[in-house]
C-alpha positions in Angstrom: -0.1 0.2 0.0 1.3 3.6 -0.8 2.5 5.2 2.3 0.0 8.3 1.6 -2.9 5.8 1.7 -1.6 4.0 4.9 -1.5 7.3 6.7 -5.0 8.0 5.7 -6.7 4.7 7.2 -8.3 5.7 10.6 -8.1 2.2 12.1 -6.9 -1.4 11.1 -9.2 -2.9 8.7 -11.6 -0.1 8.3 -12.5 1.3 4.9 -11.3 4.5 3.9 -13.3 7.1 1.8 -12.0 9.8 -0.8 -9.9 12.4 0.7 -12.2 15.1 1.8 -15.4 13.0 2.5 -17.7 14.4 5.4 -17.3 12.3 8.8 -21.0 11.3 8.3 -20.8 9.8 4.9 -17.7 7.9 5.8 -19.4 7.1 8.6 -22.2 5.4 6.9 -20.1 3.7 4.1 -18.1 2.2 7.3 -21.3 1.2 8.9 -22.6 -0.6 5.7 -19.4 -2.4 4.4 -18.9 -5.8 4.6 -15.9 -7.2 7.1 -13.5 -8.3 4.4 -9.9 -9.8 4.7 -6.9 -7.5 5.3 -4.5 -7.5 2.7 -1.0 -7.8 2.2 0.7 -4.4 3.3 -2.6 -3.5 4.5 -3.2 -1.5 7.8 -3.3 -4.5 9.7 0.5 -5.0 9.0 1.7 -1.7 11.0 -0.9 -2.3 13.6 0.0 -5.6 14.6 3.7 -5.7 13.7 5.7 -9.0 14.5 2.5 -10.9 15.2 1.3 -9.9 11.4 4.7 -11.0 9.7 5.0 -14.4 11.6 1.6 -15.3 10.7 2.3 -14.5 7.3 5.6 -16.2 6.9 3.9 -19.3 8.0 0.5 -19.6 6.4 1.3 -17.5 3.4 -2.0 -15.4 4.3 -2.0 -11.7 5.4 -4.9 -12.4 8.3 -3.7 -12.6 11.8 -5.5 -15.9 13.4 -8.8 -14.4 14.9 -11.9 -16.1 16.4 -14.9 -16.2 13.7 -17.1 -12.9 13.5 -20.3 -13.6 15.2 -23.6 -12.8 13.6 -24.7 -8.8 13.8 -27.9 -10.0 16.2 -25.3 -12.0 18.5 -22.8 -8.8 18.5 -25.8 -6.5 19.5 -26.8 -8.8 22.3 -23.3 -8.9 23.4 -23.1 -5.1 23.4 -26.6 -4.7 25.1 -25.6 -6.8 27.7 -22.6 -4.9 28.7 -24.0 -1.7 28.0 -27.5 -2.3 30.2 -26.1 -2.2 33.6 -23.9 0.8 32.7 -27.1 2.4 31.9 -28.8 1.4 34.7 -25.8 2.5 36.8 -25.8 6.4 35.3 -29.2 6.4 35.5 -29.5 5.3 39.0 -26.8 8.5 39.8 -29.1 10.9 38.0 -31.8 9.9 40.0 -30.3 10.2 43.4 -29.2 13.5 42.5 -33.0 14.4 41.9 -34.0 12.5 45.1 -31.5 14.2 47.0 -32.5 18.0 45.6 -36.2 17.3 46.4 -35.4 16.1 50.0 -33.4 19.2 50.7 -36.0 21.2 48.9 -38.6 19.7 51.3 -36.6 20.3 54.3 -36.2 24.4 53.6 -35.5 26.7 50.9 -32.2 27.5 52.9 -31.0 23.7 53.1 -31.9 23.5 49.1 -29.7 26.7 48.6 -26.7 25.4 50.5 -26.5 22.0 48.4 -27.0 24.1 45.4 -23.9 26.0 46.5 -22.0 22.8 47.4 -22.9 20.4 45.1 -21.3 21.9 41.7 -18.0 21.9 43.7 -18.2 18.5 44.8 -19.0 17.1 41.4 -15.9 19.3 40.1 -13.9 17.2 42.6 -15.0 13.8 41.1 -14.3 14.8 37.7 -10.7 14.8 39.0 -10.9 11.3 40.1 -13.5 9.3 38.1 -11.5 9.2 34.8 -8.6 7.3 36.6 -11.2 4.5 36.8 -11.9 5.0 32.9 -8.4 4.2 32.4 -8.4 1.5 34.4 -11.1 -0.2 31.9 -9.1 0.4 29.1 -6.0 -1.3 30.4 -7.9 -4.1 31.7 -10.0 -4.8 29.0 -6.5 -5.1 27.0 -5.0 -7.5 29.0 -8.4 -9.1 29.8 -8.5 -9.9 26.1 -4.8 -10.8 25.5 -5.5 -13.8 28.5 -3.2 -11.7 30.7 -4.5 -12.8 34.1 -1.3 -12.0 36.0 -1.3 -8.2 34.3 -5.1 -7.6 35.4 -4.2 -8.8 39.0 -1.1 -6.3 38.8 -3.2 -3.2 37.6 -6.1 -3.9 40.0 -3.7 -4.2 42.9 -1.4 -1.0 41.9 -4.4 0.9 40.6 -6.0 0.5 43.8 -3.1 2.1 45.8 -3.4 4.9 43.1 -7.0 5.5 43.3 -6.8 6.0 47.0 -4.0 8.6 46.9 -5.5 10.4 44.0 -8.7 10.6 46.3 -7.0 11.5 49.3 -5.1 14.5 47.5 -7.8 15.9 45.7 -10.0 15.6 49.1 -7.2 17.3 51.2 -6.5 20.3 48.2 -10.1 20.9 48.0 -10.7 21.2 52.1 -8.4 23.4 52.3 -9.9 25.8 49.9 -13.1 25.0 50.8 -13.6 28.1 53.3 -12.2 30.1 50.6 -14.5 28.8 47.5 -17.5 29.3 49.9 -16.7 32.7 51.2 -16.2 33.9 47.3 -19.4 32.2 45.9 -22.2 32.2 48.7 -25.0 34.9 48.6 -25.0 37.1 51.4 -27.8 35.3 53.6 -26.5 32.0 53.3 -25.0 29.7 56.3 -21.4 30.0 55.0 -20.4 27.3 57.8 -23.1 24.7 57.1 -22.1 25.0 53.5 -18.2 24.5 54.3 -19.3 21.7 56.8 -21.2 19.8 54.4 -18.4 20.2 51.5 -15.8 18.9 54.1 -17.9 15.6 54.9 -18.5 15.3 51.2 -14.4 15.2 50.5 -14.1 12.4 53.2 -15.9 10.5 50.7 -13.8 11.2 47.8 -11.0 8.8 48.5 -14.1 6.1 48.3 -15.4 7.7 44.9 -11.7 7.1 43.1 -11.8 3.4 44.8 -15.4 3.1 43.3 -14.2 4.6 39.9 -11.3 2.1 39.6 -13.1 -1.2 40.8 -15.7 -0.2 38.4 -12.9 -0.1 35.9 -11.5 -3.5 36.6 -14.7 -5.2 36.2 -16.0 -3.4 33.2 -12.5 -4.5 31.8 -13.6 -8.1 32.2 -16.8 -7.8 30.9 -18.6 -7.7 34.2 -20.7 -4.4 34.6 -24.0 -6.5 36.2 -22.0 -6.4 39.9 -21.5 -2.5 39.8 -25.0 -2.0 38.7 -26.3 -4.2 41.5 -24.1 -2.4 43.9 -25.1 1.2 42.5 -28.9 0.2 43.1 -28.1 -0.7 46.7 -25.7 2.4 47.6 -28.8 4.6 45.9 -31.3 2.8 48.4 -29.0 3.0 51.4 -28.3 7.1 50.6 -31.8 7.8 50.8 -32.8 5.9 53.3 -29.8 7.4 55.5 -30.3 10.9 54.3 -34.1 11.0 54.7 -33.6 9.7 58.3 -30.5 12.4 59.1 -32.2 15.2 57.2 -35.9 15.0 58.7 -35.5 12.7 62.2 -32.3 13.8 63.2 -32.7 17.5 61.8 -29.4 17.8 60.5 -30.4 19.2 57.0 -27.5 19.6 54.2 -24.9 17.9 56.8 -27.1 15.2 57.4 -27.5 14.7 53.5 -23.5 14.9 53.2 -23.2 12.1 55.9 -25.7 9.9 54.0 -24.0 10.1 50.8 -20.4 9.8 52.4 -21.6 6.7 54.3 -23.2 5.0 51.0 -20.4 5.9 48.9 -17.9 4.0 51.3 -20.1 1.2 51.9 -20.5 0.8 48.1 -16.6 0.7 47.5 -16.2 -1.9 50.4 -18.8 -4.1 48.7 -17.0 -3.9 45.2 -13.5 -5.3 46.7 -14.9 -8.9 47.2 -16.3 -8.9 43.9 -12.9 -7.8 42.1 -11.0 -10.3 44.0 -13.3 -12.9 42.9 -13.4 -11.8 39.1 -9.6 -10.9 38.9 -8.3 -14.1 41.2 -6.7 -11.0 43.2 -5.2 -12.5 46.2 -3.6 -9.4 47.9 -5.8 -6.1 47.7 -2.5 -4.2 47.9 0.8 -5.0 46.3 3.8 -3.3 45.7 3.7 -0.2 43.6 4.6 -1.1 39.8 6.1 2.1 38.0 5.5 0.8 34.6 1.3 0.2 35.3 1.4 3.5 36.7 2.9 5.3 34.1 0.7 3.6 31.5 -2.4 4.5 34.0 -1.3 8.0 34.4 -0.9 8.6 30.5 -4.3 7.3 29.9 -6.3 9.1 33.0 -4.7 12.7 32.9 -6.1 13.7 29.1 -9.4 12.4 30.8 -9.2 14.5 33.7 -8.3 17.5 31.3 -11.3 16.4 29.3 -13.8 16.3 32.5 -12.6 19.7 33.8 -13.3 21.7 30.5 -16.7 19.9 29.9 -17.6 20.8 33.6 -16.1 24.4 33.1 -17.9 24.7 29.6 -21.3 23.8 31.4 -20.9 26.2 33.8 -20.1 29.1 31.5 -23.2 28.1 29.7 -25.3 27.9 32.4 -23.8 31.7 33.6 -24.8 33.2 30.2 -28.2 31.8 30.5 -28.8 33.3 34.0 -28.3 36.5 32.5 -31.2 36.1 30.3 -33.3 35.7 33.5 -34.5 32.9 36.2 -37.0 31.4 33.7 -34.5 30.8 30.7 -32.3 29.5 33.4 -35.3 27.2 35.1 -36.1 25.8 31.1 -32.0 25.4 30.8 -32.1 22.9 33.7 -35.1 21.0 32.6 -33.6 20.5 29.3 -30.5 19.6 30.9 -32.2 16.7 32.7 -33.5 15.4 29.3 -30.1 15.7 27.4 -28.5 13.9 30.5 -31.3 11.0 30.0 -30.2 11.0 26.3 -26.8 10.8 27.2 -27.0 8.0 29.9 -27.9 5.7 26.9 -24.7 7.4 24.4 -22.4 6.8 27.7 -23.2 3.1 28.5 -23.5 1.8 24.9 -20.1 4.0 24.3 -18.4 1.9 27.3 -19.6 -1.2 25.9 -18.2 -0.5 22.7 -14.5 0.7 24.2 -14.6 -2.5 26.7 -15.2 -5.0 23.9 -13.1 -3.5 21.1 -10.3 -3.3 23.5 -10.6 -6.7 24.4 -10.5 -7.9 20.5 -7.6 -5.6 20.1 -5.9 -7.3 23.3 -6.7 -10.6 21.4 -5.6 -9.7 17.9 -9.1 -10.1 16.5 -9.6 -7.2 14.2 -12.5 -8.5 12.6 -14.0 -9.1 16.0 -13.4 -5.4 16.8 -15.0 -3.9 13.6 -17.9 -6.4 14.2 -18.3 -5.0 17.8 -18.1 -1.4 16.8 -20.7 -1.8 14.2 -23.0 -3.6 16.3 -22.4 -0.7 19.1 -23.0 1.9 16.4 -26.5 0.4 15.5 -27.5 -0.1 18.8 -26.3 3.6 20.2 -28.1 5.3 17.2 -31.2 3.6 17.6 -31.5 3.9 21.4 -30.5 7.4 21.4 -32.7 8.8 18.9 -35.7 6.6 20.2 -35.2 8.4 23.8 -34.6 11.9 22.4 -38.0 11.2 19.8 -40.1 9.8 23.1 -39.1 12.9 25.1 -39.7 15.5 22.2 -43.0 13.9 21.8 -43.9 14.0 25.7 -42.2 17.4 26.4 -45.4 19.1 27.0 -46.1 16.5 30.0 -42.4 16.4 31.5 -42.3 20.1 31.4 -45.5 20.4 33.3 -44.1 17.8 35.9 -41.1 19.5 36.3 -41.9 23.0 36.3 -45.2 24.5 37.9 -44.3 27.9 35.9 -46.1 28.3 32.7 -43.7 30.5 31.2 -41.0 28.0 32.1 -42.7 25.4 29.9 -43.2 27.7 27.2 -39.3 28.9 27.1 -38.2 25.0 27.6 -40.6 23.6 24.4 -38.9 26.6 22.3 -35.6 24.6 22.4 -37.2 21.1 22.6 -36.2 20.7 19.3 -32.6 20.1 20.2 -33.2 17.0 21.8 -33.2 15.1 18.1 -30.9 17.0 16.8 -28.1 16.3 19.4 -29.0 12.5 19.8 -27.2 11.3 16.7 -24.5 13.9 16.8 -23.6 12.5 20.5 -24.3 9.2 19.1 -21.4 9.3 16.3 -18.8 11.6 18.4 -18.9 8.6 21.0 -18.6 5.9 18.7 -15.5 7.2 17.2 -14.3 8.4 20.7 -14.8 4.7 22.0 -12.5 3.4 19.3 -9.9 5.8 20.1 -10.3 5.1 23.7 -10.1 1.3 23.2 -6.6 1.8 21.3 -5.3 3.8 24.5 -5.7 7.3 22.9 -7.3 9.4 25.4 -5.6 12.6 24.2 -7.3 12.8 20.9 -10.6 12.8 22.8 -9.5 15.6 24.9 -8.0 17.5 22.1 -11.5 17.4 20.1 -13.1 18.4 23.2 -10.7 21.2 24.1 -11.1 22.4 20.5 -15.0 22.2 20.4 -15.5 24.0 23.8 -13.1 26.6 23.6 -13.2 27.7 20.1 -17.0 27.0 19.1 -19.3 26.4 21.9 -18.2 29.1 24.2 -18.0 31.7 21.4 -21.3 30.6 19.5 -23.1 30.6 23.1 -22.1 34.3 23.6 -22.4 35.8 20.2 -25.9 34.2 19.5 -27.3 34.9 23.1 -25.7 38.1 24.5 -24.7 39.7 21.2 -27.4 38.9 19.0 -30.1 38.4 21.7 -31.3 35.3 20.5 -31.8 34.1 24.1 -32.3 30.6 24.9 -32.7 29.1 21.2 -29.4 30.8 20.7 -27.7 29.1 23.4 -29.0 25.9 22.3 -27.9 26.4 18.6 -24.4 27.4 20.1 -24.4 23.8 21.8 -25.6 21.9 18.6 -22.6 23.9 17.0 -20.2 22.8 19.5 -21.2 19.1 19.2 -21.0 19.3 15.5 -17.4 20.5 16.1 -16.1 17.8 18.4 -17.6 14.9 16.2 -15.7 16.5 13.0 -12.3 16.6 15.8 -13.0 13.6 16.9 -13.6 12.1 13.4 -10.4 13.7 12.3 -8.4 12.3 15.0 -9.8 8.6 14.6 -9.1 9.2 10.9 -5.4 10.0 11.2 -4.8 7.1 13.8 -3.2 9.7 16.0 -1.4 7.2 18.7 -3.1 4.0 17.9 -0.6 2.2 15.6 1.0 0.6 18.8 -1.9 0.0 21.5 -0.8 0.4 24.9 -1.2 -2.8 26.5 
């Protein structure tokens, strides 16, 4: 294959289109193309290196030995079985946040105000530790697919020490800064002492949050997402029970909510350890630090940390722009945010399944299986996300009345509900490309795409459309759509360039 053509190949074994072909067109071509055999000198040679050369010398064929590709229906069920519990876990977290808000809202408006101040800071802190679990998932999936049981055990033990360390450092830093953060951001009449104590208590659970993310990553990398989902549901039930008692019966208000949440998260982290030991065959929970493992783990996690911080920061800036349009627009934006989050739950869950299964196939040098998994996941993700978006759009009058008693909020929200069916396929296509990059260990490409879209497109577009041209909330959502289009295009370009995926990290 000529050098120029090889450089254009997005990932091993994937067909390429004409130079300059639009991402969506090439995506459709690839999705419908048959899984052909790799040819001599093709992209598989550069991807698998010596394994390819040895097989070709022995068999005279250019194909790496691979397991037979299952039928699409079988692959769909495989992806769905892995994605379903992830969707349930994410939905449980979403519902739990709504429940805590409702409990504090029924306690007093002051309690709700304290939570509204503290929870964004807490979510920001979790964005610093949860991505380390995604790095664990990528590395474990590769090792599990290659049959490297010892490697899985080493990563599980060494990563657990790292998760505790990352969580503890982030919690300590945030705890020191907590009084200053509260003093700067709190309104004049808010109880700053209570807000600071609530934040300190929540930060005590940050190491457990980091451990939970790591252990979930180990389980997901070995295709066990059901255990995490079952424990997540139990943690949610425990959290609601404890918070209800401590908020109302004990009269602790926001502090009681923080104690209940921290205790439930700690219990969930401890409950995951026996399951991880059973799945991975781990003998010692803590092992001697492995510098090579930590370097690989850090190289994957740091870009995801940057990605999470930038994404969260972008959402906060957009919310600040919306707030300048008035409380009605801000309330409508909050309700629309919940609807988009519900669509994203399905996109994220299926994206995790694609990344895990594709990573396992890469670890097993099974490129045909990887392509089959990605195609099945793409069909499932686009179908599920679009179906949920269309259903929410059709039912928008009902759920706007349910979540917002003010008729003005419902009117403002229905004016931008068109963005749901528009965003769903765009988010899905972006996540399909991003999942393949993650499976190959290229989290930097996903980070760069996010940085470009948020800083160069979303925020400028939202500001110009909403504040300069005075298009209000519809202008904000036009800017959000433009940002997702830019992110998808940037992710596609990274995928097509095959940046950093020639020699996947193992």
